Backbone as a printed PyTorch tensor [residue, N CA C, xyz], in Angstrom:
tensor([[[  5.9150, -18.6950,  -7.2850],
         [  5.9030, -17.9090,  -6.0670],
         [  6.3890, -16.4960,  -6.3800]],

        [[  5.5960, -15.5130,  -5.9910],
         [  5.9350, -14.1090,  -6.1970],
         [  6.0920, -13.4550,  -4.8360]],

        [[  7.1540, -12.6680,  -4.7030],
         [  7.3770, -11.9020,  -3.4770],
         [  7.1590, -10.4300,  -3.7920]],

        [[  6.4310,  -9.7630,  -2.8790],
         [  6.2140,  -8.3290,  -3.0100],
         [  6.6710,  -7.6770,  -1.7160]],

        [[  7.5870,  -6.7340,  -1.8410],
         [  8.0540,  -5.9450,  -0.6990],
         [  7.4810,  -4.5470,  -0.8720]],

        [[  6.9820,  -3.9680,   0.2130],
         [  6.2990,  -2.6820,   0.1030],
         [  6.6920,  -1.7420,   1.2300]],

        [[  6.5400,  -0.4560,   0.9530],
         [  6.6690,   0.5580,   1.9940],
         [  5.9530,   1.8110,   1.5290]],

        [[  5.5280,   2.5900,   2.5170],
         [  4.8870,   3.8670,   2.2610],
         [  5.5180,   4.9210,   3.1350]],

        [[  5.3970,   6.1640,   2.6990],
         [  5.9810,   7.2630,   3.4600],
         [  5.1430,   8.5170,   3.2460]],

        [[  5.0840,   9.3530,   4.2660],
         [  4.4430,  10.6600,   4.1470],
         [  5.2000,  11.6380,   5.0200]],

        [[  5.3920,  12.8190,   4.4970],
         [  6.0670,  13.8670,   5.2390],
         [  5.0120,  14.8340,   5.7510]],

        [[  4.7180,  14.7560,   7.0370],
         [  3.6740,  15.5960,   7.6080],
         [  2.4780,  14.8080,   8.0790]],

        [[  2.1390,  13.7700,   7.4000],
         [  1.0770,  12.8280,   7.7950],
         [ -0.1850,  13.5160,   8.3230]],

        [[ -0.9830,  14.2500,   7.5540],
         [ -0.9060,  14.2650,   6.0910],
         [  0.1280,  15.2520,   5.5670]],

        [[  0.5510,  14.9300,   4.3700],
         [  1.5200,  15.7440,   3.6550],
         [  1.8800,  15.0240,   2.3760]],

        [[  2.8880,  15.5080,   1.6800],
         [  3.3120,  14.7900,   0.4800],
         [  3.8590,  13.4150,   0.8670]],

        [[  3.6140,  12.4470,   0.0210],
         [  4.0690,  11.0990,   0.3480],
         [  4.1790,  10.2270,  -0.8780]],

        [[  4.6690,   9.0100,  -0.6400],
         [  4.8290,   8.0890,  -1.7460],
         [  4.8600,   6.6510,  -1.2950]],

        [[  4.8740,   5.7720,  -2.2770],
         [  4.9740,   4.3400,  -2.0090],
         [  6.1080,   3.7600,  -2.8350]],

        [[  6.6400,   2.6550,  -2.3530],
         [  7.6690,   1.9300,  -3.0770],
         [  7.3800,   0.4430,  -3.0320]],

        [[  7.6320,  -0.2290,  -4.1360],
         [  7.3420,  -1.6580,  -4.2640],
         [  8.4960,  -2.3410,  -4.9930]],

        [[  8.8850,  -3.4950,  -4.4850],
         [  9.8150,  -4.3710,  -5.1960],
         [  9.0910,  -5.6970,  -5.3890]],

        [[  8.9290,  -6.0950,  -6.6500],
         [  8.3170,  -7.3890,  -6.9890],
         [  9.4220,  -8.3280,  -7.4270]],

        [[  9.3350,  -9.5660,  -6.9760],
         [ 10.3310, -10.5560,  -7.3540],
         [  9.6360, -11.8770,  -7.6830]],

        [[ 10.0320, -12.4190,  -8.8330],
         [  9.5650, -13.7320,  -9.2450],
         [ 10.7560, -14.4490,  -9.8570]],

        [[ 11.3080, -15.3870,  -9.0940],
         [ 12.5150, -16.0640,  -9.5610],
         [ 13.6260, -15.0540,  -9.7570]],

        [[ 14.2430, -15.0780, -10.9320],
         [ 15.3590, -14.1440, -11.1620],
         [ 14.8960, -12.7340, -11.5800]],

        [[ 13.6040, -12.5700, -11.7800],
         [ 13.0850, -11.3000, -12.2730],
         [ 12.6930, -10.3830, -11.1220]],

        [[ 13.0000,  -9.1010, -11.3040],
         [ 12.6710,  -8.1150, -10.2770],
         [ 12.1940,  -6.8400, -10.9590]],

        [[ 11.2130,  -6.1900, -10.3350],
         [ 10.6650,  -4.9510, -10.8740],
         [ 10.4160,  -4.0000,  -9.7130]],

        [[ 10.7130,  -2.7220,  -9.9120],
         [ 10.4590,  -1.6970,  -8.9010],
         [  9.3690,  -0.7580,  -9.3940]],

        [[  8.4820,  -0.3840,  -8.4780],
         [  7.3950,   0.5390,  -8.7790],
         [  7.3350,   1.5850,  -7.6780]],

        [[  6.9670,   2.8010,  -8.0460],
         [  6.7980,   3.8390,  -7.0390],
         [  5.9010,   4.9290,  -7.5870]],

        [[  5.3830,   5.7430,  -6.6830],
         [  4.5470,   6.8720,  -7.0640],
         [  4.3700,   7.7830,  -5.8730]],

        [[  4.0400,   9.0350,  -6.1410],
         [  3.8870,   9.9940,  -5.0630],
         [  2.6330,  10.8360,  -5.1980]],

        [[  2.2100,  11.4030,  -4.0820],
         [  1.0010,  12.2200,  -4.0180],
         [  1.2770,  13.4890,  -3.2280]],

        [[  0.6120,  14.5690,  -3.6140],
         [  0.8750,  15.8660,  -2.9810],
         [  0.3390,  15.9450,  -1.5620]],

        [[ -0.7170,  15.1790,  -1.2540],
         [ -1.3200,  15.1920,   0.0780],
         [ -1.8790,  13.8060,   0.3650]],

        [[ -1.3190,  13.1680,   1.3910],
         [ -1.7270,  11.8080,   1.7140],
         [ -1.2770,  11.4810,   3.1280]],

        [[ -1.4080,  10.2180,   3.5310],
         [ -0.9270,   9.7860,   4.8460],
         [ -0.0330,   8.5530,   4.6790]],

        [[  0.7140,   8.2740,   5.7060],
         [  1.5760,   7.0990,   5.6890],
         [  0.7540,   5.8250,   5.5080]],

        [[ -0.3490,   5.6900,   6.2450],
         [ -1.1540,   4.4720,   6.1350],
         [ -1.7090,   4.2820,   4.7270]],

        [[ -2.1230,   5.3780,   4.0870],
         [ -2.6250,   5.2580,   2.7170],
         [ -1.5270,   4.7590,   1.7890]],

        [[ -0.3280,   5.2750,   1.9650],
         [  0.7700,   4.8720,   1.0900],
         [  1.2060,   3.4340,   1.3580]],

        [[  1.1680,   3.0080,   2.6130],
         [  1.4770,   1.6090,   2.9410],
         [  0.4820,   0.6790,   2.2410]],

        [[ -0.7900,   1.0230,   2.2980],
         [ -1.8260,   0.2020,   1.6840],
         [ -1.7690,   0.2840,   0.1610]],

        [[ -1.5410,   1.4750,  -0.3700],
         [ -1.4640,   1.6170,  -1.8190],
         [ -0.2830,   0.8400,  -2.3930]],

        [[  0.8050,   0.7650,  -1.6660],
         [  1.9560,  -0.0100,  -2.1330],
         [  1.5610,  -1.4720,  -2.3580]],

        [[  0.7980,  -2.0300,  -1.4400],
         [  0.3400,  -3.4180,  -1.5810],
         [ -0.5950,  -3.5390,  -2.7820]],

        [[ -1.5080,  -2.5900,  -2.9300],
         [ -2.4440,  -2.6170,  -4.0640],
         [ -1.6850,  -2.5740,  -5.3820]],

        [[ -0.7290,  -1.6690,  -5.4960],
         [  0.0500,  -1.5270,  -6.7270],
         [  0.8310,  -2.8160,  -7.0050]],

        [[  1.4240,  -3.3840,  -5.9700],
         [  2.1730,  -4.6230,  -6.1420],
         [  1.2910,  -5.7590,  -6.6370]],

        [[  0.1590,  -5.9500,  -5.9860],
         [ -0.7480,  -7.0250,  -6.3990],
         [ -1.3240,  -6.7670,  -7.7900]],

        [[ -1.6000,  -5.5110,  -8.1060],
         [ -2.1580,  -5.1610,  -9.4180],
         [ -1.1680,  -5.4080, -10.5500]],

        [[  0.1090,  -5.4070, -10.2420],
         [  1.1280,  -5.6080, -11.2680],
         [  1.2560,  -7.0640, -11.7030]],

        [[  0.6580,  -7.9680, -10.9560],
         [  0.7230,  -9.3920, -11.2970],
         [ -0.2700,  -9.6670, -12.4250]],

        [[  0.2330, -10.1590, -13.5210],
         [ -0.5930, -10.3080, -14.7190],
         [ -1.4970, -11.5380, -14.7000]],

        [[ -1.0250, -12.6230, -14.1000],
         [ -1.7650, -13.8810, -14.1440],
         [ -2.5010, -14.0920, -12.8120]],

        [[ -3.8190, -14.2970, -12.8500],
         [ -4.5500, -14.5370, -11.5980],
         [ -4.2120, -15.9020, -10.9920]],

        [[ -4.4390, -16.0220,  -9.7010],
         [ -4.2510, -17.2890,  -9.0070],
         [ -2.8350, -17.5570,  -8.5440]],

        [[ -1.9780, -16.5540,  -8.6100],
         [ -0.5870, -16.7390,  -8.2020],
         [ -0.4580, -16.8400,  -6.6820]],

        [[  0.5390, -17.5880,  -6.2510],
         [  0.9150, -17.6560,  -4.8320],
         [  1.8100, -16.4470,  -4.5700]],

        [[  1.3840, -15.5700,  -3.6440],
         [  2.0850, -14.3140,  -3.4120],
         [  2.3670, -14.1530,  -1.9200]],

        [[  3.5770, -13.7270,  -1.6000],
         [  3.9050, -13.3430,  -0.2350],
         [  4.2290, -11.8590,  -0.2480]],

        [[  3.4990, -11.1090,   0.5750],
         [  3.7020,  -9.6690,   0.7080],
         [  4.4520,  -9.4180,   2.0090]],

        [[  5.5650,  -8.7010,   1.9010],
         [  6.3570,  -8.3120,   3.0670],
         [  6.1340,  -6.8250,   3.3020]],

        [[  5.6700,  -6.4800,   4.4890],
         [  5.3730,  -5.0870,   4.8000],
         [  5.7790,  -4.7750,   6.2320]],

        [[  6.2140,  -3.5430,   6.4570],
         [  6.5120,  -3.1170,   7.8190],
         [  5.3230,  -2.3950,   8.4530]],

        [[  4.1710,  -2.4640,   7.7960],
         [  2.9710,  -1.7940,   8.2820],
         [  2.0780,  -2.7450,   9.0750]],

        [[  2.0360,  -2.5420,  10.3780],
         [  1.1000,  -3.3190,  11.2070],
         [ -0.3390,  -3.0160,  10.7940]],

        [[ -0.5860,  -1.7790,  10.4030],
         [ -1.9260,  -1.3620,   9.9500],
         [ -2.4150,  -2.2750,   8.8300]],

        [[ -1.5820,  -2.5060,   7.8430],
         [ -1.9790,  -3.3350,   6.7050],
         [ -1.9540,  -4.8150,   7.0710]],

        [[ -0.8420,  -5.2770,   7.5990],
         [ -0.6840,  -6.7110,   7.8660],
         [ -1.7260,  -7.2080,   8.8540]],

        [[ -1.8890,  -6.5170,   9.9710],
         [ -2.8670,  -6.9640,  10.9690],
         [ -4.2950,  -6.8800,  10.4450]],

        [[ -4.6050,  -5.8540,   9.6710],
         [ -5.9650,  -5.7130,   9.1390],
         [ -6.3610,  -6.8980,   8.2700]],

        [[ -5.3870,  -7.4650,   7.5590],
         [ -5.6800,  -8.6130,   6.6920],
         [ -5.5280,  -9.9280,   7.4530]],

        [[ -4.3750, -10.1160,   8.0850],
         [ -4.0950, -11.3920,   8.7480],
         [ -5.0320, -11.6640,   9.9290]],

        [[ -5.4600, -10.6360,  10.6140],
         [ -6.4070, -10.8100,  11.7330],
         [ -7.8540, -10.7050,  11.2600]],

        [[ -8.0080, -10.5560,   9.9310],
         [ -9.3090, -10.5820,   9.2570],
         [-10.2150,  -9.4070,   9.6170]],

        [[ -9.6600,  -8.3270,  10.1320],
         [-10.4630,  -7.1540,  10.4810],
         [-11.1490,  -6.5710,   9.2500]],

        [[-10.4040,  -6.5040,   8.1250],
         [-10.9440,  -5.8760,   6.9260],
         [-12.2100,  -6.5790,   6.4470]],

        [[-12.3270,  -7.8710,   6.6560],
         [-13.5080,  -8.6020,   6.2140],
         [-14.7130,  -8.2710,   7.0900]],

        [[-14.4640,  -7.9450,   8.3360],
         [-15.5260,  -7.4410,   9.2170],
         [-15.9530,  -6.0430,   8.8170]],

        [[-15.0030,  -5.2370,   8.3710],
         [-15.3240,  -3.8740,   7.9360],
         [-16.2200,  -3.9010,   6.7030]],

        [[-16.0470,  -4.8910,   5.8530],
         [-16.8920,  -5.0250,   4.6720],
         [-18.3400,  -5.1850,   5.1140]],

        [[-18.5530,  -6.0100,   6.1240],
         [-19.9120,  -6.2800,   6.6110],
         [-20.5800,  -5.0450,   7.1890]],

        [[-19.7770,  -4.0980,   7.7050],
         [-20.3440,  -2.8630,   8.2730],
         [-20.2550,  -1.6940,   7.2940]],

        [[-19.8840,  -1.9890,   6.0420],
         [-19.7550,  -0.9370,   5.0430],
         [-18.6130,   0.0250,   5.3450]],

        [[-17.6190,  -0.4550,   6.0740],
         [-16.4540,   0.3420,   6.4560],
         [-16.8400,   1.5380,   7.3220]],

        [[-17.9560,   1.4140,   8.0040],
         [-18.4360,   2.5200,   8.8440],
         [-17.3660,   2.9200,   9.8620]],

        [[-17.0320,   4.2130,   9.8600],
         [-16.0620,   4.7450,  10.7960],
         [-14.6200,   4.4150,  10.4820]],

        [[-14.3630,   3.7700,   9.3520],
         [-12.9960,   3.3770,   8.9930],
         [-12.4130,   4.3400,   7.9690]],

        [[-11.1500,   4.6350,   8.1340],
         [-10.4370,   5.4760,   7.1720],
         [ -9.9770,   4.6220,   6.0050]],

        [[ -9.7550,   5.2730,   4.8870],
         [ -9.1780,   4.6500,   3.6860],
         [-10.0660,   3.5970,   3.0510]],

        [[-11.3810,   3.7430,   3.2060],
         [-12.2750,   2.7100,   2.6730],
         [-12.1440,   2.5830,   1.1590]],

        [[-11.8320,   3.6810,   0.4570],
         [-11.6490,   3.5880,  -0.9880],
         [-10.4940,   2.6520,  -1.3250]],

        [[ -9.4010,   2.7740,  -0.5670],
         [ -8.2510,   1.9040,  -0.8250],
         [ -8.5010,   0.4780,  -0.3550]],

        [[ -9.2000,   0.3090,   0.7590],
         [ -9.4890,  -1.0530,   1.2160],
         [-10.3660,  -1.7900,   0.1980]],

        [[-11.2950,  -1.0790,  -0.4260],
         [-12.1180,  -1.7080,  -1.4550],
         [-11.2660,  -2.1000,  -2.6600]],

        [[-10.3580,  -1.2200,  -3.0700],
         [ -9.4430,  -1.5530,  -4.1660],
         [ -8.5720,  -2.7400,  -3.7880]],

        [[ -8.0970,  -2.7490,  -2.5520],
         [ -7.2700,  -3.8660,  -2.0870],
         [ -8.0350,  -5.1780,  -2.2170]],

        [[ -9.2540,  -5.2180,  -1.7240],
         [-10.0250,  -6.4590,  -1.7470],
         [-10.2480,  -6.9590,  -3.1660]],

        [[-10.4010,  -6.0340,  -4.1210],
         [-10.5890,  -6.4330,  -5.5170],
         [ -9.3650,  -7.1690,  -6.0730]],

        [[ -8.1590,  -6.7150,  -5.7210],
         [ -6.9550,  -7.3920,  -6.2440],
         [ -6.5230,  -8.5500,  -5.3530]],

        [[ -6.8030,  -8.4700,  -4.0840],
         [ -6.4570,  -9.5260,  -3.1270],
         [ -7.1320, -10.8480,  -3.4950]],

        [[ -8.3830, -10.7670,  -3.8970],
         [ -9.1390, -11.9900,  -4.2040],
         [ -8.6690, -12.6830,  -5.4850]],

        [[ -7.8350, -12.0220,  -6.2580],
         [ -7.3440, -12.6180,  -7.5010],
         [ -6.2010, -13.5990,  -7.2880]],

        [[ -5.6030, -13.5740,  -6.0990],
         [ -4.4150, -14.3680,  -5.8360],
         [ -4.5120, -15.0910,  -4.5010]],

        [[ -3.5300, -15.9240,  -4.2400],
         [ -3.3960, -16.5850,  -2.9370],
         [ -2.3150, -15.8100,  -2.1880]],

        [[ -2.7470, -14.9320,  -1.2920],
         [ -1.8300, -13.9590,  -0.6910],
         [ -1.5720, -14.2700,   0.7700]],

        [[ -0.3000, -14.2490,   1.1200],
         [  0.1460, -14.4060,   2.5010],
         [  0.9220, -13.1370,   2.8640]],

        [[  0.6950, -12.6330,   4.0720],
         [  1.4050, -11.4350,   4.5330],
         [  2.4250, -11.7990,   5.6000]],

        [[  3.5670, -11.1310,   5.5210],
         [  4.5850, -11.2690,   6.5560],
         [  5.0000,  -9.8680,   6.9980]],

        [[  4.8860,  -9.6150,   8.2840],
         [  5.3160,  -8.3330,   8.8370],
         [  6.8100,  -8.3790,   9.0820]],

        [[  7.4900,  -7.3270,   8.6600],
         [  8.9170,  -7.1810,   8.9320],
         [  9.1340,  -5.8460,   9.6330]],

        [[ 10.0820,  -5.8040,  10.5130],
         [ 10.3820,  -4.5760,  11.2290],
         [ 11.0120,  -3.5720,  10.2670]],

        [[ 10.4630,  -2.3580,  10.2390],
         [ 10.9830,  -1.3200,   9.3620],
         [ 12.2960,  -0.7460,   9.8730]],

        [[ 13.0640,  -0.2010,   8.9460],
         [ 14.3340,   0.4600,   9.2620],
         [ 15.2330,  -0.4350,  10.1060]],

        [[ 15.2910,  -1.7000,   9.7020],
         [ 16.0450,  -2.7050,  10.4400],
         [ 17.0350,  -3.4310,   9.5230]],

        [[ 17.5380,  -2.7060,   8.5410],
         [ 18.5360,  -3.2250,   7.6040],
         [ 18.0380,  -4.3900,   6.7440]],

        [[ 16.7290,  -4.5050,   6.5470],
         [ 16.1820,  -5.4950,   5.6180],
         [ 16.3480,  -4.8960,   4.2150]],

        [[ 17.1610,  -5.5040,   3.3490],
         [ 17.5170,  -4.8650,   2.0700],
         [ 16.3290,  -4.4310,   1.2110]],

        [[ 15.3550,  -5.3020,   1.0340],
         [ 14.2110,  -4.9560,   0.1850],
         [ 13.3400,  -3.8920,   0.8360]],

        [[ 13.1560,  -3.9710,   2.1490],
         [ 12.3740,  -2.9490,   2.8450],
         [ 13.0770,  -1.5990,   2.7750]],

        [[ 14.3830,  -1.6170,   2.9230],
         [ 15.1420,  -0.3610,   2.8240],
         [ 15.0390,   0.2160,   1.4120]],

        [[ 15.0740,  -0.6410,   0.3890],
         [ 14.9380,  -0.1660,  -0.9860],
         [ 13.5590,   0.4350,  -1.2130]],

        [[ 12.5270,  -0.2160,  -0.6940],
         [ 11.1680,   0.3090,  -0.8220],
         [ 11.0390,   1.6640,  -0.1340]],

        [[ 11.6850,   1.8060,   1.0090],
         [ 11.6620,   3.0830,   1.7260],
         [ 12.3130,   4.1760,   0.8830]],

        [[ 13.4470,   3.8730,   0.2700],
         [ 14.1190,   4.8480,  -0.5920],
         [ 13.1950,   5.2490,  -1.7500]],

        [[ 12.5510,   4.2710,  -2.3800],
         [ 11.6280,   4.5470,  -3.4800],
         [ 10.4530,   5.4090,  -3.0190]],

        [[  9.8660,   5.0740,  -1.8610],
         [  8.7030,   5.7980,  -1.3490],
         [  9.0520,   7.2440,  -1.0030]],

        [[ 10.1490,   7.4320,  -0.2980],
         [ 10.5490,   8.7800,   0.1060],
         [ 10.8740,   9.6280,  -1.1260]],

        [[ 11.6120,   9.0530,  -2.0760],
         [ 11.9610,   9.7880,  -3.2970],
         [ 10.7060,  10.1720,  -4.0860]],

        [[  9.7540,   9.2670,  -4.1820],
         [  8.5130,   9.5550,  -4.9140],
         [  7.7410,  10.6910,  -4.2520]],

        [[  7.7290,  10.7230,  -2.9150],
         [  7.0290,  11.7850,  -2.2040],
         [  7.7140,  13.1320,  -2.2840]],

        [[  8.9860,  13.1300,  -2.6170],
         [  9.7480,  14.3870,  -2.7220],
         [  9.8270,  14.9230,  -4.1500]],

        [[  9.3870,  14.1330,  -5.1120],
         [  9.4610,  14.5320,  -6.5160],
         [  8.2690,  15.4320,  -6.8520]],

        [[  8.3810,  16.7040,  -6.4780],
         [  7.2570,  17.6430,  -6.5940],
         [  6.6730,  17.7180,  -8.0010]],

        [[  7.5020,  17.5870,  -9.0030],
         [  7.0350,  17.6790, -10.3880],
         [  6.1320,  16.5110, -10.7780]],

        [[  6.2320,  15.3880, -10.0690],
         [  5.4810,  14.1870, -10.4490],
         [  4.4020,  13.8010,  -9.4400]],

        [[  4.1340,  14.6440,  -8.4440],
         [  3.1510,  14.2790,  -7.4270],
         [  1.7340,  14.3170,  -7.9940]],

        [[  1.0220,  13.2290,  -7.8230],
         [ -0.3690,  13.1310,  -8.2670],
         [ -1.2910,  13.6510,  -7.1590]],

        [[ -2.5380,  13.7860,  -7.5040],
         [ -3.5430,  14.2010,  -6.5210],
         [ -4.2900,  12.9600,  -6.0560]],

        [[ -4.3380,  12.7620,  -4.7590],
         [ -5.1100,  11.6680,  -4.1500],
         [ -6.5170,  12.2280,  -3.9250]],

        [[ -7.3370,  12.1820,  -4.9830],
         [ -8.6380,  12.8450,  -4.9570],
         [ -9.5350,  12.3640,  -3.8240]],

        [[ -9.5750,  11.0540,  -3.5920],
         [-10.4350,  10.5200,  -2.5450],
         [-10.0170,  11.0470,  -1.1750]],

        [[ -8.7260,  11.0500,  -0.9070],
         [ -8.2370,  11.5310,   0.3780],
         [ -8.5270,  13.0170,   0.5520]],

        [[ -8.2310,  13.8120,  -0.4680],
         [ -8.4290,  15.2490,  -0.3440],
         [ -9.9100,  15.5960,  -0.2300]],

        [[-10.7750,  14.8940,  -0.9580],
         [-12.2100,  15.1550,  -0.8590],
         [-12.7230,  14.8010,   0.5310]],

        [[-12.2940,  13.6470,   1.0550],
         [-12.7400,  13.2340,   2.3860],
         [-12.2050,  14.1720,   3.4620]],

        [[-10.9780,  14.5920,   3.2970],
         [-10.3450,  15.4830,   4.2770],
         [-11.0310,  16.8470,   4.2930]],

        [[-11.4120,  17.3420,   3.0970],
         [-12.0300,  18.6610,   2.9930],
         [-13.5220,  18.6430,   3.2770]],

        [[-14.1680,  17.4980,   3.0500],
         [-15.6020,  17.4000,   3.2970],
         [-15.9500,  15.9380,   3.5370]],

        [[-15.8050,  15.4590,   4.7790],
         [-16.0380,  14.0350,   5.0750],
         [-17.4270,  13.5390,   4.7110]],

        [[-18.4070,  14.4270,   4.6270],
         [-19.7650,  13.9830,   4.3120],
         [-19.9300,  13.6190,   2.8480]],

        [[-18.9450,  13.9660,   1.9970],
         [-19.0390,  13.6250,   0.5740],
         [-18.8980,  12.1440,   0.3220]],

        [[-18.1050,  11.4670,   1.1570],
         [-17.8110,  10.0530,   0.8800],
         [-18.5020,   9.1370,   1.8450]]])
């Protein structure tokens, strides 16, 4: 059983932002984070889950993802994202990330649990610290090419 705790943050929405992930398997724990110069909170929430699932080396693992993002949790648990696949994600934001998510999601047995953010949940609070710090680390901010291209010219994607 693997537990993944995630959070995303953006200052400005859009603006600089980051994601934070805590992975736990038994006594082992790993933290991951990254930041982007221009992004949104929803993108970072979703990317945190993608990064967490991608870090699992062995396929077929039982995974529980804890997220404070209704956007992510409801989209998967209420099966909306699978309907979006059928319509080619028409009219949906973040289709590049949703496609990446589906590629790693299918590798494991994933269950999502929504947790209330900023509610003294230790792992969620740690993920928030990681996400905010990553978004503020100007020297290490990456470019979210898909987001910036879509934002500057939606007809490109």
